[in-house]
C-alpha positions, 0 to 999 in steps of 0.5 A: 752700464758700468760694471761693478768691478774693472779687471785690469789685465797687463799682458807682455809675451803672455802666451804661456799662461794668459788663457788660464788667468782669464779661464779664472776670471770667467769662473768668478762667482762675482759676475759683475765685471768688465776686464781690460787686457793690455796688450805691452807690445807682445811679439807672440800670440798674447793679442790672439789669445786675448781676442779670442777670449773677447770673441767669447765673452763681451766682458773681455776687452783688448787694448794694444799698445807699444811697450811701456812696462808693467806700469805703462800698461797698468795705467793704460788700463786705468785709463779705460777703467769704469764702475766702482772698483779696480782690480790689478790681475797680472797675466800669469797669476790667477783668482779663486773662484770666490775671490773677487767676491770676498774682496768686494764684500769685504771691501764693502762691509768694512766700510773701507772701500777697499780689501785684501786677502791671502794668496798662495804661492805656486811654481812656475808650472802651476804646483803649490809651493805649500806657502800661503801669504795672509794679511798681517792685520785685520785691517792694513794700512800705512804702518804695515806698510812701512815694514814692506809690500805685504800685498799682491796687486791681484789679492786686493780690490780698491774703490776707484775713487780712492786713486784719486788721480794716483797712477802706478810710477812708470819710471819704476822698473820694479816695486811699482805697486808697493810704490802706490800702495804706500803713496795711497796709505800715506794718505789715509787708504787702508783695506780690511782683510779677508781671511780666505784665500783670494788669488794664487801668484805664480813664482818664477825662479830666477826673476828676483836673483836676477837684478836684486841690487836694483830692487833693493836700491828701487825699494830705498827709493820708495821707502826713502819718500815715504812720510811717516815712522821713520823709525818703522821705515828703517827697519822694514828697509833692514829686513829688505837689505838683508833679503836682497843682499841674501838672495844676491848672495846665493845667486853665486855661491848658494847654487853652484858658485865655489871659490872665487865666484862665491867670495865675489858674490859676498863681496857685492851682496855686502856692499848692497848691504852697506849701500842701503843701511849703512853698518848695520847692527848684528842680525839676529838669528831670526833676522837671518833665518827669515831672510834666508827663507824667503830668498829660498822661496821667492827667489828661487823657486824652492818649496818649503817642503823641498829644502830638506832634499835640495839641502846639498845644492844651497845650505853650503853656501847659506852657512859660508854667507852667514860667516861672511856677514860676521854672524859665524856664531850665529849659524847654528840658531839660524839653521833653527830659525830657518827650519821653523819659518819652512814649517807652514802655519796650517801644519802647525794648526793641524798637530796642534788640533790632533794633540787635543784628546777626543772629548775634551773641550778645545779653548783657543787662546789668542783666537783673533791674532794671525795665529789663532785665524789660521788655527780657526780655518783649519778647524773649520775645514776639520769640522771641530768646535772651538771655544774662542778666548781673546781680550779683543772679543767681548766677555771672552777674556783668557780666563773666562770659563776655562776648567781643568777638563779643558784643552787649550790651544795657545796660539800666539808665539809670545805667549807668557802673558797667557800662560799666566791667566790660565787655571792651574793644571789646565792642559795646553798645547803652545804653537811655538813648541808645536812648530819648534818640534815639527821642525827638529828633523829638518834642523837636523837635516841642515846641520848635517850638510854644513858639517859635512862640507863646512867651509866647501864654499866660500872659503 
């Protein structure tokens, strides 16, 4: 009898993490699965660990092959797959106990045959980084993927027939997952979003920063052969180019390199930018801060809560990089943007709820957007009742049934239209203002580091 879900686990020299990955599978609330561990030519005890789990649970199987890389291992797993759904789980990541169940439920109930959920970021030793990556919309499609890779392999499931013969491109050493998702989405596959954390991703500092040029060149090639809205693809490539170039520059100047090494890194990073997007228009402070944030988190494994105490290591180099790409006048603003990015949405949501006086009805305006979903999630965890208001909800416009005794939590950052609809004198708590206030302390710390060491790096 075929399983409901086949879980494909490529593994190469994964002895340190494979057991934890497989234990997370054994702890799933959904039990109708079969796992295919593909040992991709490991030279450590990976196959022995997989064999031990397979001996104890017949749902786990082991396939061994000569090294073909991540794409080749996943494709070998697809050859062995049966059942209705496939799920890709890397050997250093893991699933939350309800992960598979929630994904399959959403894929079935949403009628799309595919679903994606949130995933949390963790350090190599498993400690949480305090960052959760969430679906960008209630349904994720090709228009979202044009902006970049918005899904992790283990944060989604896919009905097997939707692959329709498509496989991972074994000529790609990196971003092979994004390439496949983009090809599927271009054919009309869409993923229902799960408003729940379904998986955990282990960030390995240095793995990205070792070759950001390869990452950018490959992503540019993948995006270049995609069909669709070229302006959206160009915007996505611009974001990717700035992110990878910042990671390359930070690899030398941000983490210990000074003088000639830093200048050489900046020259190479600027060449990466030009190679990918020509001579770009000036980057905004928001773009600079966002690229730096993800470079620190994904490229170097720095948790946002550690930004303040580690800033001496990387902030002078980062400021020097911003000046090197002609953004001298935006350093102050970019610091503000970086600090704002570092404030987790859950922290903002909690602070907004804290600002509502006891006994006051709490109305959530913009409830269906990404920020609104976060506020709802935090409120549920606290047992706080919310009155939801959103033009996308039936008979639930922003202005309906809100009186002066209510506290209105305004979730969207761009909130002018909502504010214009609220009754005069109603108490409001705005996402942007709360987040800006929380970021203020970190802004002061980062500015102090730059002012104390101005010109010391990359001068």
